[in-house]
N, C-alpha and C positions, 0 to 999 in steps of 0.2 A: 466713432464705431461700437462700441461696447457698454455704453450708459443707458441704452433702450434696446430688449428685445427684438431681433430679428431669427427668421428661419437661418439666413443664412449664415450668419454667425452665433449662432446660439450658444455654443462651446466657450466661444472666447466671452463673451456676455458673463458667462456663471462661471468662467474661471476667476475674469477680472473682478469678483467682489472677496478674493480671500482677500484676508489682512497682511498685513507688512511684515508680523510675527511668527510666522505661521511656520511649526518646525516642517525643515525643509525636506524630511523625506515624507509625511504626509501630503506636506504643498504637492510631491514629485506623484504620487500614487489619485488622490483626487483628480488631480491634473490630468491625466490620462484615463483615469475613471470616467469622468464625461465627456472629454474627447472622443472616447472611444463609444459609450453609448448614445452620442447624440449623434453620432456617425451610423451606430446601427439602426436608430429608429430613422435615417435617413431610406436607408439603402433601402428599408422593407417598407416604407409607409406606413410603420406603423398605424394600424384602426382607431379611435374611441373604444371599440367594442374590445379589442385584443390586447390593449391597456390594462382596460379594465378588468378580464378575464387571470390576467397578470398580474394585479394586485391582489385579487380573491384566493390565488393559489400561494400566492407567498402570505395571505392572511392564512389561509389553511394550514400552510405546511408552519408557522409559527403555533400556532395553537394545540397539535399536535406534539407536540417537544415536549418533552421531559426530564426527567433524572435519568430515567431507563432508556429514552428515546431521546435520538436528535438527525432529524430528518434535516434538515436544512446541511449535517454532515452528508447525509445519505445522497442529497442532490447533487453537492460538490462531487461525491463518488460517482455517480453516474453520468455526469458529464463530462469525465477525466480531470476534472480541474483538482480534485485531490492528489491522482497521478501526476500531473505537468505538477505541480507543485512540489511535490518530494523528486520529479527528478534533474529540475533545478537544484533542489539544496542538497542534493546527493550526487553532483555529480565523482567521478572517479576515473583514477587510471584504466587505460587499458586492458584486463585480464582481471581486477578487482571483480567481485559479487555484487550485482546488483540489488540494488531497493527497491522496495516496492510496497506498496502501503501495509501500515501497520494493522488495520482490522479494529472493531470497538471490544473483541474478545481476550484480547491481554488481562492475565490480574495478577500483579505484582506478588509477591512471597510466596510464589508456588516451590514445592520440596525440591530441597537437592538431593539426587538419585546418581546409584553406585550406574557405573559405566554397564549397558548392556541390560541395565531393567527395563521390565514391561511397564508402559504408562497408562495401559487401558485398562481401567480399574471394572467396568461393567460386564469384560466379559464376548461383549460381540462385535462383530467388525474381521476383516481377511486381517489376521497378523503378517505385519510389516517389519523388518527389519530396516533400520537405518543408520547407515553409516558413514563416516568418510571421519576428511582432516581440518582443523581450522590452520591454514596456512600464511604465511607474507605474501607479500610480491612475488620471493624470488621463490618461493615452494618451501621456507622455513617450516619448520612446525614450529604456531604459540600455544607455548603452556600457559596455563593458569587462565584461559578463554574459555568464559561462561557463553553456554551453549540453551537458550530458553527454549522448552519448544511447547505448541498446544496446536489441535487439533478438533474438528469435530467429532462426534463418535457416529457408527455406522446408521444411527435413523440420522443424522446431515445437521444435529445439534449438539452447539456445545454447553460443556458443564453447567456453566450458569444461567444459559436460557433455561435449564432445566434445573430446578433447586429443589432437591428431596426425591428426585427420580433417579438421577446421575450420583455415584457417588464422588466427592467433595475433591478436587483435582483429576478428574478422567480427564486421561489424556494431554496430560499436562507433568511438566518436570524440568529441568536445571543437570546441568550434565559438565562437568568441567574438566578440562583437558589436564593430560599431564604432558611430560615431556615429549614425546610424542604426536602430539597436538590430535590424536584421534579421539573422536564423541564416535556413541554407538548406545543404541536404545531399541526397542522395541515395540511399534507402532498399531494401529491398522492403517491401513492403505485407505486415504481416507475416502469421502464420496463429494458429490457436489451437490450442495444446497440453496435454495433464495433467499436476495434479502428481503424482508419486510416488506411487501409492497401492497400494504392494506390503505396507503395512504396516500395522497397527493402525488407524492412524487412514484410509486408505484403506477398508478392512475398514469402521469404523463408519459411511461416507458410504454404501459397498453398502445396508448394513442398516437405513439411513437413506432410501432410496431416491433417492440423489443422485449425479451425475456427477462426476469431478473435474479436469471440463476449466476453463479459463482462456480467454476468449474471445481475440482476436486484438491487441494494441498494443503500442505503441512507447515506451520507458520515458525519461522525463526529469527528469536532475536540473539545477536551474539558478539559479544562484549569484550575485550581486553585490555588492558593497562597500556598505553600509549597509543592506539587504534582508534578510528575512526567506529561508532556502533553502527551493526548492521540487523536492519529490518528488513524481513525479504519472507518469502515464500519459495517453497518446490511444489511445483505442479506436476500432475498424474496425464501424462502427455497424450493416452489416447480417449482419454475424457470426450465427453462432447460437446462442452461447454468450452474445452481450454483458446481457443480461437473467436472467444466471443462471449465472452465475463464482464456481465455486466458492468461493472468499476473499475475497467482497462486495466487490472494488474498483473497478468501477465506478460510477463517477457522472456524474449525465443529463450534467452542464454539460462532462465528458472525454468526451463521447460525439464525434468529430472526421470531417470531411469527407476521403472520399475517395473522389475524382471523378475517371470512366475517363476516360483518353487515345488519341482516336486519331489515329494517326499522326503521335505527339511522339518527343521523346526515352527519353522515359520511360513506363510504362503508365498510372502512377496521381499522384494529385498532392491533397497533405494540405497542408493550410493552417491555418495552427492557431498563434495569439499568445498570450504568456502574460504574464499583468500578477501582478508581484511589488507586498507590500507593505511599505512602512519598515518597520523593524524597528521604529522609534518609536510607530509606529503598534499594533505587538503588543506592543509594553509596555503600552500605555496599556489596549487591550482585557483587559488581565491584572486589572484595579481591577474594583471592583464597577459600578463608572458606566461605563466603558469597556461590561460584559457586557450594562448594560442600556441599553446606545446600540446595539452591537452587534444586538440582539432586534429593539427599535423599528423599526430598518434592514429587515431581515429580514422581518418583519411586513407593511411597508408595499411590499417586494417583489412579494411574494405577492400585493398587491392588485392 
């Protein structure tokens, strides 16, 4: 049945050609990929012209990639693949702060700043006080947590996109929590901005009737000894694109309050607590019994 290619048994024929000493995980992944791709082609009755167009799309996507630009990551983002992989690999107990995509604009080595310090160095935008606590699942404060933050400026660009225009480390900084687990800093109320849409992925979005915009958000990377790393954003709830993020990064629990302040030192106030997951809990959740427990808790939560 699998010695010669037929339309009916195409996937089985291809998978039968794999050798006997193939890495088991590689074999599992590639066999599943072949089955799903062949099933997709049969489902839509893909034409030769359509397949030629797909080959051309992937070729152009590769050709535009460089040290500064990765169009394939952009493709993964806009198809929701990046968020799905992130969700599968960052399952957490109910009550823990949810992960979202890392994004391409984090820079390692940002300066450690004093609590309450202003990270906006270009003087643009509406000032916003960000504050809250880093706590565990039981509400206990976590001391020594590093809260690494970054955002775009009021024009919608990160400092690394505008070297020589924006000050270095503009809208970036790391804050270390004390015994009370509190963090506090002044930034700006972030603004929405478009992902790069001048390449093949942008043209694809246009053909699909989709916009390239990300809703306004502040990035957070929160780490603490003994706890799972948290990569997340907080989103401005009234942003026009909050329900149509081009890369599907918004989760309901990450829409943060942005409260207008009249006559205060800042224009806005955004309180948000980050709840970290102990590494021991993460390891337990990787077991079959832990997965069952997690599903039961989420079902109870929906009720």
